[in-house]
C-alpha positions as CSV (number, residue, x, y, z in Angstrom):
1,M,5.3,20.3,-11.4
2,A,2.8,18.5,-9.2
3,K,-0.9,20.4,-9.5
4,A,-1.8,22.0,-6.2
5,R,-4.5,20.1,-4.1
6,I,-7.8,21.9,-3.1
7,L,-10.0,20.3,-0.7
8,V,-14.0,21.7,-0.9
9,I,-15.8,21.1,2.0
10,E,-19.6,21.9,1.1
11,D,-22.7,20.4,1.4
12,D,-24.5,22.0,-1.5
13,D,-24.1,19.8,-4.3
14,D,-25.0,22.4,-7.0
15,V,-22.1,24.8,-5.2
16,A,-19.9,22.0,-4.8
17,K,-19.8,21.0,-8.3
18,L,-19.4,24.3,-9.6
19,E,-16.4,24.9,-7.4
20,Q,-15.1,21.6,-8.6
21,T,-15.5,22.7,-12.0
22,V,-13.9,26.2,-12.2
23,L,-10.6,25.0,-10.0
24,E,-9.9,22.0,-12.1
25,R,-10.5,24.1,-15.2
26,A,-7.9,26.3,-13.7
27,D,-5.6,23.1,-13.6
28,Y,-6.0,22.4,-9.8
29,E,-6.4,19.0,-8.5
30,V,-9.7,18.9,-6.4
31,K,-11.8,16.9,-3.9
32,V,-14.9,17.2,-2.5
33,A,-16.5,16.4,0.8
34,A,-20.0,17.2,1.7
35,T,-19.7,16.9,5.6
36,G,-17.3,18.2,8.1
37,A,-16.4,14.8,9.4
38,D,-15.6,13.6,5.7
39,G,-13.7,16.8,5.5
40,L,-11.6,16.4,8.2
41,E,-10.7,12.7,7.3
42,L,-9.8,13.6,3.7
43,A,-7.7,16.6,4.9
44,D,-5.7,13.7,6.9
45,T,-5.2,11.9,3.8
46,F,-5.3,14.3,0.8
47,R,-3.2,17.1,2.7
48,P,-4.8,20.0,0.8
49,D,-2.7,23.1,0.0
50,V,-6.2,25.1,0.4
51,V,-9.3,24.4,1.9
52,I,-12.6,26.1,0.7
53,L,-14.9,25.4,3.8
54,D,-18.4,26.1,4.1
55,V,-19.6,27.2,7.3
56,G,-23.0,25.7,7.4
57,L,-22.3,22.0,7.2
58,P,-25.2,19.4,8.2
59,D,-22.9,17.7,11.1
60,I,-19.9,19.4,12.5
61,S,-20.0,23.4,12.2
62,G,-17.5,24.9,9.9
63,L,-16.0,27.0,12.6
64,D,-15.0,23.9,14.6
65,V,-14.0,22.4,11.5
66,C,-11.9,25.3,11.0
67,T,-10.5,25.1,14.4
68,T,-9.2,21.8,13.8
69,L,-7.6,22.4,10.5
70,A,-5.9,25.4,11.9
71,G,-4.6,23.3,14.3
72,T,-3.5,19.9,12.2
73,N,-2.8,21.2,8.9
74,N,-0.9,23.7,6.7
75,A,-3.2,24.4,4.4
76,F,-4.9,27.9,3.6
77,I,-8.6,28.2,4.9
78,L,-11.3,29.9,3.0
79,M,-14.3,30.2,4.7
80,V,-17.2,30.6,2.7
81,S,-20.8,31.7,4.0
82,G,-24.3,33.1,3.0
83,H,-23.6,35.7,5.9
84,S,-21.5,38.7,5.6
85,R,-22.1,40.1,9.2
86,E,-18.8,41.4,10.8
87,Q,-19.0,39.1,13.7
88,D,-19.3,36.0,11.7
89,V,-16.2,37.3,9.4
90,L,-14.0,38.3,12.5
91,L,-15.0,34.9,14.2
92,G,-14.0,32.9,11.3
93,L,-10.4,34.8,10.8
94,G,-9.8,34.7,14.7
95,L,-10.2,30.7,14.6
96,G,-7.5,30.6,11.9
97,A,-9.1,31.2,8.6
98,D,-6.9,32.9,5.9
99,D,-9.8,34.8,4.3
100,Y,-13.7,34.7,4.0
101,I,-15.7,35.1,1.2
102,T,-19.8,35.4,0.8
103,K,-22.2,33.8,-1.4
104,P,-22.8,34.3,-4.2
105,F,-19.4,35.2,-5.6
106,S,-18.3,34.2,-9.1
107,G,-16.0,31.1,-10.4
108,N,-13.2,33.9,-11.3
109,E,-13.4,35.2,-7.9
110,L,-12.8,31.8,-6.3
111,V,-9.9,31.1,-8.6
112,A,-8.5,34.3,-7.8
113,R,-8.4,33.6,-4.4
114,V,-6.5,30.4,-4.7
115,A,-3.9,31.5,-6.9
116,S,-3.4,34.4,-4.2
117,F,-2.5,31.8,-1.5
118,L,-0.9,29.9,-3.8
119,R,1.6,32.9,-4.3
120,R,1.9,33.9,-1.0
121,R,3.2,29.9,-0.4
122,E,5.8,30.4,-3.1
123,K,6.6,33.6,-1.9
124,Y,7.8,32.3,1.8
125,T,9.4,29.5,0.2
126,A,11.5,31.8,-2.0
127,R,12.1,34.7,0.6
128,G,15.7,35.4,1.5
129,T,16.7,37.6,4.3
130,D,18.1,40.3,2.0
131,G,15.5,43.0,3.0
132,V,13.7,42.7,-0.2
133,L,10.0,41.8,-0.3
134,Q,8.7,41.0,-4.0
135,V,5.1,40.9,-4.8
136,G,4.5,40.7,-8.7
137,T,6.9,43.2,-10.4
138,T,6.7,45.4,-7.2
139,K,9.6,45.3,-4.7
140,L,9.8,46.9,-1.1
141,V,13.3,47.4,-0.4
142,R,13.8,47.7,3.6
143,D,17.1,49.4,3.6
144,F,15.9,52.5,1.8
145,H,12.1,52.4,2.8
146,T,11.5,52.3,-1.1
147,L,8.6,50.8,-3.2
148,N,9.8,50.1,-6.7
149,N,8.0,48.9,-10.1
150,G,10.4,48.6,-12.6
151,E,12.1,52.4,-13.2
152,Q,10.1,53.9,-11.0
153,T,10.3,54.4,-7.3
154,V,8.9,56.2,-4.3
155,T,9.9,56.6,-0.6
156,L,7.8,55.7,2.0
157,T,7.8,56.6,5.9
158,A,8.9,54.0,8.4
159,L,5.4,53.6,9.4
160,E,3.7,53.2,5.8
161,F,6.7,50.8,4.9
162,R,6.0,48.8,8.0
163,L,2.5,48.8,7.1
164,L,2.7,47.9,3.4
165,W,5.3,45.1,4.2
166,Y,2.6,43.6,6.7
167,L,0.3,43.5,3.9
168,A,2.6,42.1,1.3
169,E,3.6,39.2,3.7
170,A,-0.1,38.5,3.9
171,E,-0.7,38.9,0.5
172,G,-4.3,37.8,-0.4
173,R,-5.2,37.4,3.3
174,L,-8.0,39.7,4.9
175,L,-6.3,41.6,7.9
176,T,-8.5,43.1,10.5
177,R,-7.8,46.7,11.8
178,A,-6.7,44.9,15.2
179,Q,-4.4,42.8,13.5
180,I,-2.8,45.7,12.0
181,L,-2.6,48.1,14.7
182,E,-1.2,45.4,16.8
183,H,1.4,44.3,14.4
184,V,2.7,47.8,12.9
185,W,1.6,50.0,15.8
186,N,2.0,47.5,18.6
187,D,-1.1,48.4,20.1
188,V,-4.7,47.5,19.7
189,S,-6.2,49.9,22.5
190,G,-4.6,53.2,22.5
191,V,-4.4,53.8,18.7
192,P,-7.8,54.9,17.0
193,T,-8.7,52.4,14.0
194,R,-9.3,55.4,11.9
195,V,-5.6,56.0,11.7
196,V,-5.1,52.8,9.7
197,D,-7.9,54.1,7.0
198,V,-5.6,57.3,7.0
199,H,-2.3,55.6,6.0
200,I,-4.0,53.1,3.7
201,A,-5.2,56.0,2.1
202,A,-1.5,57.3,1.7
203,L,-0.4,54.0,0.5
204,R,-2.9,54.0,-2.1
205,K,-1.8,57.1,-3.6
206,K,1.9,55.8,-3.4
207,L,0.9,52.3,-5.4
208,S,-0.5,54.5,-8.0
209,E,2.3,57.1,-8.4
210,V,4.5,54.2,-9.5
211,E,1.8,52.3,-11.2
212,A,2.2,48.9,-9.1
213,P,0.2,46.4,-10.4
214,L,-1.6,45.8,-6.8
215,E,-4.4,47.1,-5.0
216,I,-5.6,47.3,-1.4
217,A,-9.0,46.0,-1.2
218,S,-11.2,46.9,1.8
219,V,-13.8,44.8,3.4
220,R,-16.2,47.4,5.1
221,G,-16.1,47.2,9.0
222,I,-13.4,44.5,9.1
223,G,-10.1,45.4,7.7
224,Y,-7.5,45.2,4.5
225,R,-6.1,42.8,1.8
226,L,-3.7,43.3,-0.7
227,D,-4.1,42.0,-3.7
228,Q,-2.2,41.7,-7.4
229,K,-4.5,43.4,-9.8
230,P,-5.4,40.7,-12.5
């Protein structure tokens, strides 16, 4: 099987070398570009599976690079920045980024994010139309609105099921509250965002009931992401 291809677009040489080292140790094929222009050119020829994109590039804004990549490339995009302001995160996600990570971060976290993207790609390729969605050892069964982990099963409400299915489809991707409200409630204005938080709390409890190896991570002020536990 061919190695997954990772493109790092990062102008800080030390950071780029660190990212390249940890990703190559995880058995990925990695190429590095130090400018936005070089990154876009390399993306066309290298055809990466995942792009790790720094926001602060010396020639082109990383946000502009993100817009171009999202429109011309099928790669997952992980935005990297030294800023964690809510508006920066929302802007990056709105331009097509799949997730956002702030410096400093560990090599293990970077590898985990990349692995999560690649699991999503495999899942999309393998998913049938039988109304069953599997993440790790955990299954969602649409006909019964159940959450199964091994021999353990719990029944979800219709809304809980739609919410967890949406999070599971986007496994590893940060979803904003607005995205969740639009997709699950079909409303971004008439439903308080607090309602999302209440249902997330209920889902966490049910995941715990069946000892599912999943966790719903929260990003304060932004939204939620479903991850497999290491």
